[in-house]
Structure formats: C-alpha cells, structure tokens
C-alpha positions in Angstrom: 32.3 38.5 -86.6 31.3 41.4 -89.0 32.0 44.8 -87.5 30.6 48.1 -88.8 33.0 51.0 -89.2 30.4 53.3 -87.7 30.7 54.0 -84.0 28.0 52.1 -82.2 27.0 49.9 -79.3 26.1 46.4 -80.5 24.0 44.0 -78.4 23.5 40.3 -78.5 20.6 39.4 -76.2 20.5 35.7 -75.2 17.9 34.3 -72.9 20.0 34.9 -69.8 23.2 36.6 -71.0 23.7 39.9 -72.9 26.9 40.7 -74.7 27.4 44.4 -75.2 30.1 45.3 -77.7 31.8 48.7 -78.0 32.3 49.0 -81.7 34.4 51.9 -83.1 37.3 50.1 -84.6 38.7 53.1 -86.5 39.3 54.8 -83.1 40.1 51.7 -81.0 36.7 51.8 -79.3 36.6 55.5 -78.4 33.1 56.4 -77.2 31.0 59.1 -78.7 28.1 60.9 -76.9 25.6 58.7 -78.7 27.4 55.6 -77.6 27.3 56.7 -74.0 23.6 57.3 -74.4 23.2 53.8 -75.8 25.1 52.3 -72.9 22.9 54.0 -70.3 19.7 52.9 -72.1 20.9 49.3 -72.1 21.8 49.5 -68.4 18.3 50.7 -67.6 16.7 47.9 -69.8 18.9 45.3 -68.1 17.4 46.2 -64.7 13.9 45.2 -65.9 14.8 41.9 -67.5 13.9 39.3 -64.9 15.5 36.4 -67.0 18.9 38.2 -67.2 21.8 36.5 -65.3 24.9 38.2 -66.6 26.0 41.1 -68.8 29.3 41.0 -70.8 30.8 44.3 -71.9 33.5 43.9 -74.6 35.0 45.5 -77.6 36.2 44.5 -81.1 39.3 42.3 -81.5 42.3 44.1 -80.3 40.3 47.1 -79.0 38.2 47.5 -75.9 37.7 51.2 -75.3 40.3 53.9 -75.7 38.2 56.4 -73.8 36.1 59.2 -75.1 36.4 60.4 -78.7 38.3 63.6 -77.9 37.2 65.3 -81.1 34.2 66.5 -79.1 36.5 68.3 -76.6 37.5 70.9 -79.1 34.2 72.8 -78.7 34.2 72.9 -74.9 33.7 76.3 -73.3 36.7 78.1 -71.7 35.0 78.5 -68.4 35.0 74.7 -67.6 31.2 74.4 -67.6 31.1 72.1 -70.6 33.8 69.9 -69.0 31.8 69.7 -65.8 28.6 68.8 -67.7 30.5 66.2 -69.7 31.9 64.5 -66.6 28.5 64.6 -64.8 26.9 63.0 -67.9 29.5 60.2 -68.0 29.0 59.5 -64.3 25.3 59.0 -64.9 26.2 56.3 -67.5 28.8 54.6 -65.2 26.4 54.7 -62.2 23.7 53.1 -64.4 26.0 50.3 -65.4 27.2 49.8 -61.8 23.5 49.5 -60.7 22.7 46.6 -63.0 21.5 44.0 -60.5 23.2 41.0 -62.2 27.0 40.5 -62.5 28.6 42.6 -65.2 31.8 41.2 -66.7 34.3 43.3 -68.7 36.2 41.3 -71.3 39.2 43.4 -72.4 41.3 42.7 -75.5 43.2 45.9 -76.2 43.4 49.4 -74.5 41.1 50.4 -71.7 42.2 53.9 -71.3 40.6 57.0 -69.7 36.9 56.5 -70.1 37.6 52.9 -70.9 39.3 52.4 -67.6 36.3 54.0 -65.9 34.0 51.6 -67.7 36.1 48.7 -66.5 36.0 50.1 -62.9 32.2 49.9 -62.8 32.1 46.3 -63.8 32.0 43.5 -61.2 34.6 41.2 -62.8 37.3 41.7 -65.4 38.9 39.2 -67.7 41.6 40.3 -70.1 43.9 39.0 -72.8 47.6 39.6 -72.8 46.9 42.4 -75.4 45.0 44.5 -72.8 46.4 47.7 -71.4 44.9 49.8 -68.6 45.5 53.4 -67.7 44.4 57.0 -67.6 47.5 59.0 -68.6 45.6 62.3 -68.8 48.2 64.2 -66.8 50.6 63.6 -69.7 48.2 63.9 -72.6 44.9 65.9 -72.4 45.5 67.7 -69.1 41.9 67.0 -68.0 40.7 65.1 -65.0 38.3 62.4 -64.0 35.5 62.7 -61.5 35.9 61.6 -57.9 33.3 58.8 -58.3 35.7 57.1 -60.8 38.7 57.7 -58.5 36.6 56.1 -55.7 35.8 53.0 -57.8 39.5 52.6 -58.7 40.6 53.1 -55.1 38.1 50.4 -54.0 39.5 48.0 -56.6 43.3 48.5 -56.3 43.9 50.8 -53.2 45.0 54.4 -53.0 48.7 53.7 -53.6 48.1 52.0 -56.9 45.6 54.8 -57.9 48.5 57.2 -57.4 50.6 55.2 -59.8 47.9 55.3 -62.4 46.9 58.9 -62.2 50.0 60.7 -60.9 52.6 58.8 -62.8 50.4 58.1 -65.8 51.3 54.4 -65.7 49.9 52.0 -68.3 49.4 48.5 -66.9 49.7 45.3 -68.9 47.1 42.7 -68.1 49.3 40.8 -65.6 50.1 44.1 -63.8 46.4 44.9 -63.6 45.8 41.5 -62.2 48.5 41.9 -59.6 46.9 45.2 -58.6 43.5 43.6 -58.2 41.8 45.3 -61.2 41.7 42.2 -63.4 40.6 38.8 -62.2 41.6 36.4 -64.9 44.1 36.7 -67.8 44.7 34.6 -70.9 46.4 34.8 -74.3 44.5 36.7 -76.9 43.2 33.7 -78.8 41.8 32.2 -75.5 39.7 35.2 -74.5 36.4 33.9 -75.9 36.8 30.6 -74.1 37.7 32.4 -70.9 34.6 34.6 -71.2 32.5 31.6 -71.8 34.0 29.8 -68.7 33.5 32.9 -66.5 29.9 33.4 -67.6 29.2 29.7 -66.9 30.7 30.1 -63.4 28.5 33.2 -62.8 25.2 31.7 -64.2 25.8 28.6 -62.2 25.4 30.7 -59.0 22.1 31.4 -57.2 20.8 34.6 -58.8 19.6 36.2 -55.6 22.8 35.5 -53.8 24.8 37.2 -56.6 22.5 40.1 -56.7 22.7 40.5 -52.9 26.5 40.5 -52.9 26.4 43.3 -55.5 24.0 45.3 -53.5 26.0 44.9 -50.3 29.2 46.0 -52.1 27.5 49.1 -53.4 26.1 49.9 -49.9 29.6 49.5 -48.3 30.9 52.1 -50.7 28.7 54.6 -49.0 29.1 53.0 -45.5 25.5 51.9 -45.6 25.4 48.9 -43.3 21.7 48.0 -43.7 21.3 44.4 -44.7 18.1 43.2 -43.1 16.1 43.5 -46.3 18.7 41.6 -48.3 19.2 38.8 -45.8 15.5 38.3 -45.4 14.9 38.2 -49.2 17.6 35.5 -49.7 16.8 33.3 -46.7 13.1 33.5 -47.5 13.6 32.6 -51.1 12.7 29.4 -53.0 16.3 29.2 -54.2 17.5 29.0 -50.6 15.2 26.1 -50.0 16.2 24.5 -53.2 19.9 24.9 -52.3 19.4 23.1 -49.0 17.3 20.3 -50.6 19.9 19.8 -53.4 22.8 19.8 -50.9 21.1 17.1 -48.8 20.2 15.1 -51.9 23.8 15.4 -53.3 22.8 17.0 -56.6 23.3 20.3 -58.4 20.7 22.9 -57.4 18.2 24.1 -60.0 18.1 27.9 -59.5 14.9 29.8 -60.4 15.9 33.3 -59.2 12.9 33.4 -56.9 
C-alpha cells in the first residue's frame, strides 16, 4: 500500500463496503481540521448510499489515530472560547460517524489516543492488533478535557469505573486490556489484522441489512432513553428481507438479503 506523507483521509469505495483510512504517518495519524472535515463529509455521504453495508475506519500500518494534531492548539484564545468551539466541532464529526446507518468497524493497529479514542468510541465494533494502544492521558499531558458526549460513549462501552481508570489515572490500555474492558471486540497479531477485518466484514455483510440498521438505531435511542420502537419493528417485520429469511429458513438455505 502506497501512503502519502501529506495528512489526508483516504477512501476505498467498494460496492457495499467503504474503507476509510486516516493517513498522517509522520504524526501517527494525528487529525488536522481538514481531516475532521473530510471525515464528516464522508459520514454524510455514507448515509445516502443505499448499497452500502459496512464502513471500515482504519489507519496506516502501526498507526491508527494519535488524536488531534496539537500544533493547532498553540493559537487558541486564553478565554477558552476557541477550545469550546474546537470540541463542539469535533462532536459534530463524531456524531455524524455514529449516525451512519450501517455498521462502522474500527480496525486499530497502533495508538488510538485522545481524539483517536473518541473516534473508536463512536464506532459499532472494534478489532485491534496486539500493537494497538488506547487511552486519553490528557490529565498528564495537555491538561485539556474531552466533551461529555465522548465520556458518555466511553461509559456505555466500558462502564463508569473503567472510564475513571482511563481519564483520572491516564491509563493506556493494550489491546487485550481494552478487550477485557469491553471497548475492543476481537484481537489478533499485527500480521493478522487484515484477515480479521475481512472476516468481521464478511460476518457483518452476511446479516440482514435492515436488522443491523435497526439494532444501531435502537442502541442510539437507548442512549437518550428514547424507548420508541414501533416504527423500527414495523419496518423490519414488514420487509421483503424478513419474508426472505422465513422462506430461506424453511427451505434450509442461506437467505439472499436485498436490504428492502
């Protein structure tokens, strides 16, 4: 794989799977303002692609996302206004990624720190190599903070006690630690990550699209204690895919999902 030295978001668009690569190898995947803009634009495009079944977010070999490129922080105003505007902007990006209707898979090979951890937290599933590291040691480094929406996503993933470990003690988790905490779902050696991503994508795309989309929507609603589900249940049970699933089950064959 050829990798540009310029910071950018690279996209490989297949028929049903997009691979989004955070590419800034000189700074271990640190995100610039332009890269955040590109991520948000891709998230909005993904919402309108009716053939899309899965989005993979990854980095370059040995690097996922080390957070935000902190060189931009040096010009922040002393009254905190620029910091607030920065965090609000990032939350727009993360919310857009979280709102992608199809499963979003993070494939982590290297550090996922600060903003990189926040990026992981808004994905649905996480696979990681044994080179991955997770944390937000801002209390011991930059002395800034992260927005409550990111803390909420982390709390939902690993529980409040483990969030305290990450943020108060500035712990950095290895891949196995992150899996034990519930943040990571599958772990492999570094040279096996591509195969693990391929296997996980195959598992996801084998599922009924409307079922997977409905599960995502229900999880998002639960985050706000929105218990409405009549529209979701009606859509799935009234779908051609549900009828195909029943037919395939009775005929003892694999279903042919259409997403309708």
